[in-house]
N, C-alpha and C positions, 0 to 999 in steps of 0.2 A: 858245701857240705859243714852244719853245725859240728863244734870239736864238742870232746866231750871234756867235761868237767867234775874231778873227784870232788865230791862235801863232804865234809863229816863237823861231827860239831862234840864238841866233850864239856860236860857240865863244869867241871875243875881241873884247871892245870899249871903248874906250878911254872912260873913266868920263863926259868930260867929253862928248860926240859922245853918250852914250847920255841925258843932260841933256837937252843941245839935243834929240834927237828924242824923246824925252819931250813936250817942252814944243810941238814941233810938232803930235805924234799926239793930243794933250790936244786942242788948238784945233781942231783938223777931227773930232775926235769930237763936241766943244760942237754945229759945225755940221751937223752929220749928214754930215761928207764921208767917215768912215769908221767902219768895223765898231768897237766897241770890242776892245781885244787884251789879249794875256798877252804882253811881250814877256821871254823867258829866255833868260840868257845867260852868260860868263862874264865877267870883270873883271880887268886887269893887277894889282900889286899899291895899293891905293887905299885911305886913311883919309876916312872923310865924317863930316863935322860937324855935328850937325841945330841946332834952331833954338836946342836949353836951350844952347846958347853954352858949355860949360866945357872952354878951351882946356888947363886942368893938366890936364884927362884925357888928354891927348896927353905921352907918356914921352919922347920924340925931338923930337934941335935937326933947325930946317931941315937943317942940313949931314948930320946922321943922317938924315934922307928920303931926301937927293940920293944919300947912298951907296950907300943900300939901296934904292934906285931906288923908293920907294912915293910915290904921287900926293898930295896933300892938296886938300879940297874944301870948301870951308862952303858948304851945300848949305839947301833951302828945306822937307825934310820935317820930322816931329817928330823929337823923341829926341835923345841923346848922340851920342858920336861909336862911331861903328863898322867893322871892316873889310872891305874885299871883296877877291879875290882867286883867282888860279886854283884849283881844286878847291872852289871854292862856286858854286851854282847861286843865283843871283840873277835873283829872276821879280819884274817890274813890273807890275800889272795895270791898267791906263786903264780905268775901269769908270763908266758911267753911274749916282748913285746922283740920283733923283729929291726933289725937293723935296718938304712936304708934312708930316704930321702924322706920317705913321709912318716920317721918315727917321730912322734908328738907325746914326750916325758908330762909336760902340763896337760894335754889334755885325758892323760891316767887318771892325772888327781880329780879331774873336773867330770870323770865317768864315776868315778869312786864316789863322790857328794852326789851326784847324779841317783845313784842307788837309795841314797838313803834319801834326795829330795822324794822321789817316787815313791817311798812306803811309806812317807810320812802324808805324801796328799792321799795316797789310798784313807788314813785313818783323819779326813778332813782336818790338817795340819801344813797350813801356809811356813812350809821353811823355803832356806835360799842361801847366798853366798856374800861374802862380806869379799870385795875387791882385794883388799890387803891381808888377808889371812885364809889357811886354808880350813877349810872344813864346812859342815851346816849349822844355821844356824834361824831358829825361831825369834823372830823378832834380836833384840840385842844379849839373847842368851845362848851359847855355846850345845848343841845336843850331839852334835858327832866332832870328835878329833881324829883326822890326819894324816900320819906323817909314815913313811914309805922310804924300802932303797931300791935303789937300781942294780944288780947282781948282775955286771956283762958278763957275758958269758963266752965259750971258747972259741977261737980265731974272730974274734970280734965280729959276732952275728946277733949284734941286739945286746937286749938286756932280760932277764928273768925276776921279774918285783918281788919283795917280801915285806913284811911288816904290813900294814892295813892300816885297817879303821877300828875305832872303840864309841861303840855307840848306846849313850846312856838309856838302861829301861825305867829302870828303877825308882820313883820316891826317894828322894831324902840323900839320892848317891852324891849329892853335890854340899851337903852338911858331913857325910861320913867320910869320904876322901881328899874333896880338892880345896879344903879350907888349910890344906896343910903346905900348900904351894899359891904360886902366884900360876897357873894352869897356862900354856903354854906363852908363858912371861906377857901376858896379856891383864892389863891389871883394870879397863875401864869396863870389861862388860863379866859378866858370870855363866852359871851353867844352867843348864835343864835336863830336866830328863823328859823319853813319851809318856811315864803315869803323871806327871807332873802338868805332860801340855792337856792329856785329855780329862784327866780325874777319872781314870780307871783302870785294872789293876790288868798286868801282863806278869806272863812267863818268859823268859827268858830263850827259855827253847822252844815254846810257840814264834817268837820273833823269829827265831833262827831260822824254823822252818820256811816261814811267810815269806820271810827276804829273800829267798834264792830265787825262785823267781823274777825279782825285780832286778837283780844281780847278772843273770843270763838273761836276759835282753839286752839289758846296755850293754855289755862284750860280747854278747851272739855265740853263747853255751848251751851247749844240753846238759844238765844235771847229770849226776853218776852219783849212786850210793852205794861203795864198794862194801861187801858184806862186813859186817860187824865192825863196820867205822862209825856210824850214826847211836848212839850209847846212851 
């Protein structure tokens, strides 16, 4: 039987608020008080530093960050520094990974990548992976960054995932946010967006709606939009 997946889209949500909401939902999912979920949203301009902790990959001073209005968070996901901002679709899959011999944490990351690869293929964009890096690439430019946390469940029964993917949609996002960092610590490659690759215009909410069937197909869920969640 296909499991239900609560899906929500929020046009703009402060990063700190979204992080706290993830923690709350992870605890509720672990207790069986909430269905597994996919949070889709946009953030105001924000840099997040993952568990690899390379502060030298942030190229702006505190004063410059304040002047530009960019938030900064050191968080508990894997990976290095990345950017979130308007024009980017952020997805937080909060899913249960059962414990046991067949548990494949790397497989989860590959599945998240596959969602984006399949979506891009539907728009005639050939995207793929680089063996040494997590994420989705179009040629030598990253179009989607991925960083997750595997939250240990009670009684050692597997994990609930949090954090997720950041899919660049609007043209110019590379110049607007990524120039202040060395994205994911990768100096030799750049970033791109859906609009840059297609020459077409997309709305982030449009992409959010379109991507849900690709997600549910890869992960074998049935999407459910609770009342007043998709805003």
